[in-house]
N, C-alpha and C positions, 0 to 999 in steps of 0.2 A: 532220399535216405536209403531206399531199397537198392537204387542203382549204385550208390557208394559202397554198400555192403558187398554186393556181388563183385565190384571192382577189386576191393581189398581181398576178398576170398580168392579171386583169380590170381592176383599177384602172389599171395601166400602159397598157393598150390603150385604155381608155375616155377617159382624160385626155390621152393623147399629142398629139392634134391641138391642144390649147390651148397646149402647150409648144413645138410644132414650127413655130408661126407667130407673127408679131408681132401684138400687139393695141394699139389706140390709140383716142383720142378726139380729134377735130380739127374746127375750124370749117370751114364750107363754102366761104367765099370770102375773098379778101384783105381786103375791107371787112367785117371780122368783126362790127362792131356797126352795125346800120342801124335807124333809128327806135327806138333804145334797146332793141333785141332782138338776141340772138345765136342763130344756128342752128348746130347741131353734129351730128356723126356718130360713131358707135362702129363701128369696122371691125376686120377680122382678115384676115391673109394675108401674102404676101411682096412685094406690089406697092404699097406705100404711095404715095398715099393711096387707091388703089382696093381695095375690100374683095372678097376672093375667097371667104370663108367667113362664114356667119352664126352668130354666137355664140348659144348657147341662152339664151333670155330668163331662165330661172330661175337661171342662173349670174351674171347681172348684178345687182349690188346697190349700195346706197349712192350713187346718182347725185345729186350736189349741186353747186350753185354757191355759191362763197364769195368774199368779198373782206374788206376791213378792217372793214366795217360789218355784214355780214349773212352768213347761211348758210341755204340752203333747198334742199329736195328738188326734183328736176326729173323730169318724165315723159318716156318715150321710146316711139316707135312704129316698127314695122317698115316699111322701104322697100327692097325687093329684098334685097341682102346686107348692108345697113346697118341699124343702129338709129339713128333720128334724133330730135332733140328741139330745143326752143327755150326760151329763158329771157329774160324782160324785165329790164331794168336801169334804174336811176334815174341817168341821166347817163352820160357817157363815162368811166367809171371802169375801172381794171384789175381783173381777176377771174380766178378759176380754176374750171373745171368738171372734176369727177373722178368716177370710179366704181371699184368693186371687183368682182373675180370670186371666186366661192366654189364649191367642189366640192360635189356633192350629198351626200356622206357626211360633210362637216365643216362647222363653223359659222364657222371663221376664214377670212378671205380669203387667197388665194394670189397675187393680182395686183392692182395699183393703176394705173389709167390716169389721166393728168392732162394737161390742156391749160392753158396760161397765155397770156392775152391782155393786153398792156400798152398803155395809152394813151400818146400821145406825151409827155405831161407827167409820166408816172410815173417815180419814182426809187426807188432801193434803200431798203427799209424801208416802202414804201407797201403792199406785198403780202407776206403771210406764207405762203411756200410750204411750208416745213418743218413737219412735225407730230410727228415722232418715232414714227410708226406704220408697221410693215411695211418693205418695201423702198422707198427714195426716191432719186430723182435730183434733186439740188438744185443749181441754177446759182448761182454767186456774183453774177452780174450779167447778167440776161437782158433788161433793159429797153431797148427801142428799139435792138435789134441790127440792124446792116446788113451787107451782103455784104463779105467779106474781114476782118471783125472776128474776134476770138478769143473763145471762150466757155470759161470755167473752171467746172468743176462738181465736186461730191463725191457719193459714193454711201454710203448709210446703210442699216442694218437696225436697227429698233427704236431709232433715235436714235444708234447707234454707227457710226463710220466703218468701211467694209468695202472690200476689194479685189475688184472685180467686172469681168467682161467687158461691154463696151458695144458695141451696134450702132447706128451713126448713119446715118440714111437721109434725105438731102435729097429733096424731092418730085420723083419721076420719075427719080431717079439711082440708081446702084449703091450698095449698103451699104458703109460703112467700119467696120472692126472695130478697137476700141481697148480698153485696159485702164486701170482707175482707179488701179492701182499700190498699193504697200504702204500709202501714206498715204490711200488712198481718193479721190485727186484726179486730174483729167484735164483737158487743155487741147485744145480743138478749134478748128480754123480753119474758119470759115463761108464756104466757097468759092462757094456758090450763094445766090441769093435764093429766097424762097418758104417753104413749110412744111417743117419738120424734125421727124423722129421720132427719139428716142433710146430704146432699149429695153435692158433688162438682166434676167438671171435669176441668182439666187444661192441655192443650197441649197434648191431647191424652191419659191422665191418669186420674183416678178418685178414689174417696174414699167416704165412708159413715160412719156415727157414729150414733148409737142408744143408748138411755138412758131413764130413767124413772123419771117423775116429780110427786111429791106427791100432793094430793089434799089439798089446803090450809085449808079447813074446817075440815079436819080429823087430822090435826097436834095437838097433845095435848098441 
């Protein structure tokens, strides 16, 4: 009994930093695709998009780029408190880059970070975000969003709708806390332009979604 208690205490202390901070993957600049290549960063902390903590490399798995035509693994390298990487693209297509976090004592991931980059010509149905695996934050329409638009989204676990707490952080702004409700749905007003992080945890698992919102004054 005493041995089990100390084991549980060790696990709680060891993994608490991963749960008490936000994790994300985000592209480096507004011009997300340059010369058919995208550069991205994996970060952790409370000051999105500035990373305050470096995630342990052996926790980060399943780093991949995917779109409607391909799926391939991507390498990352340490740069200060970030893990950075880049991926080549064939044309200015929309795409997703994602990763998972795994605890050392288990094989199943407990967190999925995902970034979505949409080309201007992208429309609903061109990019399959939903996979039915783990915790997922799935927007109904994330394509070419601009400031002051609304974003409707749903939260899932293993493909089933769940009610979960959401933290929404516009780049450089204070967090906004919302709940996806009994039906697993939520509506968010995008008050600011720039990069957005949406983060959630549910029964020991979590997920994040990052995307970009255009400045309303710069839309032709």
